[in-house]
N, C-alpha and C positions, 0 to 999 in steps of 0.2 A: 398598412393603415397607420395614420400619424397616432401618436401616443397622446394622453389627455392634457398633459402640461403644454404640448405644442399646440393643441387645439384651444387651450385655454388661452394663451399668449396671441393667438391670431385674433380671438375673439376680441380681447383688449385693444389690439390694433385698430380693429374695425370701430371700436367703441370711440377710441380717441379721434378717429377721423370724423365720426358723428358730432361728437361734443364740440370740436373745433368748427365743423361747419355751423352748428346752432349758434355759437358765439359770434361768428361773423354775420350770421342772420340779422342779429341786431343792429349792426352797421351798414352793410351794404347786402341786402338779400339777395340780388342777382349775383354778386361776387361769390356768394356763400353757395349757391346752386352749381356753379362752373366749379367751384372748390371741391364739393361733395361728388360729384358725377367724375370728374377728371381723379381725384384723389382716391375715391373708391374703385374705380377702374383699375389703376396702376396697384394699390394695395392688394385688390383680390388677384391679380395677375401675379404678384409677388409670391402670395400665399400658394396659389395654386403651384407653381414653381418649386418652392420649397417644400410643401407638404407630398406632392405626388410625383413630380419629375425626378426628384433626387431620391436615392434610397433611404428608407427610413433606418437603416441601420447596415453594419459593415457584413460583408460575407467572407469568411475563412476558407482557404483552399484547403481540398482535403489531403489527407496523406496520401503517399505513395506505396505503402508497404503491404502486405499480403493480409495482414492481422486487422480486425478490429481493435479498439482501446478503450479501455475501462479507466475513468477516472474519479478518484473518490478522497474524501479527506480522511488523513490519518494522523496518529500522534507519534512524534518521535523523540522519546526522551522529553526533554522541556520545550520542544516545539510542536507546534501542530504545522501542517501542510498538505500538500497533494503528492498521490502516487498515482502514477500512469503505468498499466499492465497491458501487454497484448492480450487480447481476447477473442473468443470466436465471434465469427461476422453474424450480425442480425440487424436487420433493417427495422423489425418491429419494435425494437427497444427506444426508447424516449432518449434524445439527445440532451447532455448535460448544457446549461446555459454558462456562457462565457465567465460571467460573475454572478452569482445568485444573490450576494450581499454586497452592494457598492460601498457600503459603508466601511467595510474592512479596509478598502483602499483609500476611500477618502480620510479616514484616521490618519493613515500614513502621508497622505498629500497635505493633510489638515486644509481639506476644502469642504463643502457642503455636500453631503452624498447625492443631492438631486443632479449635480453636474455630471455625475457618472451613472445614471440610471439607465441610460441607453445600452449600458455593457450587459444588463440583465436578459436582452433580448437577442444577444449575438449567441448563434448556435454554434456549438462546438461539433468536433467529428469524433465525440467520445459519448460514452454512456455509463453513469454509476452503476449500472444493474448487469452489465456484460459478465459472462463466465469467463474467468481468466485462465490463461493458457501457460504452461511453463515452455519457455523457449531457452535453449541454451546459448544465450548471448550476454555480453557484460552488461553490467547494472550501470545507471546513470545517476550521479547526484547533481542537481542543479542548483546555484545558487543566485538569486536576483539582487540588483543593486539597491541603493538609496533611492527612495521614493516609490519603489516598486513593490509589487508583490508576485508571487509563482505565476499567477494567471497571465501575466503580460508577456510570458513565452509558451502559450499554449501550442501554437504553430509546429514550432521546432520540436517540443516534447511529445506532442501527438506523433510526430512523423518519427521520431526516436522508437516510441512504444510501438508502431506499425509495423516495424522491422523487427520487433522481437525484445527489444530492451525494456526493461523495468526501470523506472525514473521516481526518484525520491525528490520532492522540491520543498523544503523546509520554507516556512514563512517566518521572515526574519525581523520585521518592523522596523526598517532603518529609514527613520524620519530624520530630516536634516537638524532639528531643533536636539534631539537626544544625541546625536553625533558631533554636534557643535560646529555645525556649517552653515545654519541659519543666517548669521550676521557676515558671511565671506563676501568680500567686494573685489578684491583683487586676485590674481592668479598667484602672487607672490605668498598671499594670506592661505590659499587653497594648498600650495605646497606645504606650507607649515602645518595646517590641519591634517593632511595625509601622513607627516612625520609623527603627530602625536597619536593618530590612530594605530600607527604601526608599533609602537610602544608598548599601548596597553589593550585597547579595543581588538585589534586583530587576532593577537595571542590568545586572549581570554575567550572570543567568540569561537574561534577556530577549535580551542579545545573543547568547549561545550558542544560544537556541532559535531566533531569527532567521536565524542561519547553517545551522543544523540543517534547518529546513523550507522556505525559500526559495528553494533549487534544486529542489524537488519540486513547487512551485506552477506552473501555467501562468499566463502574463501575460495571456492573451485571455479568462479566465474570471472572473476576481475570486475573493476569498476573504473569509469572515466570521470573525473570531476570536471563540470562545465559551470561558469559564472559570466556573469555580466557587470560592468562597471565595477563597485566595490566588492560586489559579489565574485568578480574574477579573481582578485587577490586573495579573498577569503578561500576561494575553491582551491588555489596553490597551496595556502596554509594548511588546509584539511587534508589534501592529498599527502603533504609532508609526514602528518601525524598518522595517516592511514598506513602508510609503508612502515613508519618506525613500529606500528602495532600489528606488522605481518600481514597487512592486507595487500592483495596485488593489485596497484594502481597501474593502468594500462596506459593514462595520458592526463594530461589536464589542458582544455579549451578555455582561452581567456580572451572574452569577448569585450574589446575596448576598456579593459580594466587595468588598474595599477598593479605592478608586481608589489606585494606587500611585506614579502620575506624571502631570503634567498632559498630557491628550490632545488630539492635533491636533485644531483645530475642526472639520476638514471630514470626520471620522469618523462617521457615525450611530451613536448610542447606545442601546442598551435595559438600563436596571438593573432587576432583579425583586430584591425584598428579601424576607425575613422579616417577620412582624408581631411576634414575641416582644420585640424590641428596643423597638418603639414601642407596646406595650401601655399602654393609658390609666392602668392603676394601678402602671405601672412608672415610677420616679423618673427624673429625668435622670441619665445618667451618662457619664463619659469616652468609653467606648468609642461609646456611641451618637452623642454629640457630635461624636466624630472622625470616625465613618462618614458623617453626614450632611453635615458640612462638606465633606468631599473629595467626594461626588458633588455636592452644590451647585454647586461650584467648577467642576467637569468640565460641568456643564450650563450654568451662565452663561457658559463660554468657548466653547461650541460655536456653529458657525453651521450645522451640519447638523441634520436632525431628532434629537430626543432624547425619551426616554420613560423614567419611573420609576414603576415600579409595586411596591406593597406587597401580600403576601398575609397578612391578618391571622392565619389559622389555621395559617401554615406556620413551620416550624423550619428551621434551617440545614441539615439532612440531607434535607429534604423535596426541595431541587433536585437530588437524585441519586436513585439506585434504591432507597434505604433504605425508602422505604412499601411497594414490590414485594416487597422481602426481607423485611420484617417482617408481612407480611399474612396468613400462616398463624398468627401469634400471636393475631389476632382482637382481642378489647377491649384486649389488652395493648398492641397498637400504637398504640392511641390514648392510654396513659398515657406512652408516649414520646414523644408531640408530634406526630407525623407522621400527617396525615390522606391515606388512601390514594387520596382522589379527586383531591387537588389536583394531582399531577403531570401528569395529563392537560390540566388547564387551563394549567399553566405551558408545556407542551410546545407547545401551541396558539398560544400567544403567540410563542413563539420561533420556530415555522416561519412564522407570518406575517411576522416580521421578516426573516427570512432571505429569504422571496419577495420582499419590496419594504421594503428597510430606510428608504427616503425616506418610507414612508405609516406613520403612527402605527397600532398595533395597535388591533384592537378589544379593550376591556378587558372580561374575563370577569367573572363575578358575584361570583368569588371573591377578586377582587383590588380594590384601591383605588388610584386614579391619584393620586399624588403631583404629578406635572407631565408636562406633555407639550408640546413645542414643535416648530413646524414648520420652525426653522431660519431661517437669515436670509441 
């Protein structure tokens, strides 16, 4: 069923057609009749297609694990965020909405909340009321990127929890203005901005996040750090600090993010990158060179197994839920640059790494292996 705002816009469109027809009737009545009939018919047909032929909201794929998933809001030190737990299966429990309060993400994006209102109706495969299970699997800490929120990785985090992993996902509130990125116009300026973040923001925030999540992590199950974009670099920095505090860090997954500080060599690494930056027809650029140099330095210093894969058809947002959220747009989703079939391959690689960080994952057909090392 179409939502009230879409119906209101439809009514306004019809009203505009009628008003124009009335104005034209004062000049040429016969032409006004033709305009009203033809324009009204075309407008009504377009409305039927938009309102009824296309899905009114995205549909997220179900997880493949044996467990149901409980998703609920938690406090982690100075942060609030989401926690995903494996849970007992129950079809009677209500499913959690993708984003009950769109204003939270709108404040990060600095856009009007009504632009994200449709996310309230996207059903997840989680329940806030499910009974949690204790499963002896590593915990996961996920850190989202700039202009993002923990909810935009719902599909992957639900998949992880369905296989027995408890997932902590702090809400970081990384908006461009607060990070000094709003006025970036060139790639060289972006490289300089990342260097500034590396000097102060990353160590300060990583220390704060470590203090927030460390007390919640069991010492006998291990943890895998996962992050996207700037959250990928932060996840590596938090991994360093968790190891220093005695926590068993089993691995670090960097989803198309910059390495923001030298990584302890004993931490297994998985780097997954978009292909747009490395397209054959794209000339070398400062951001590509900086990105590549940072990952290469981390790999050269590693003594643990390390893998770097590129996905040629992926964009930066492909490593989030964006392809699923844009799927109702059909062919338009391809114009945005996100292939809706890629996330499943990305998730398979991540799941394989989480299961066994010491073993190089099987490389999917959609990816290109840049480098895989067995450690030393």
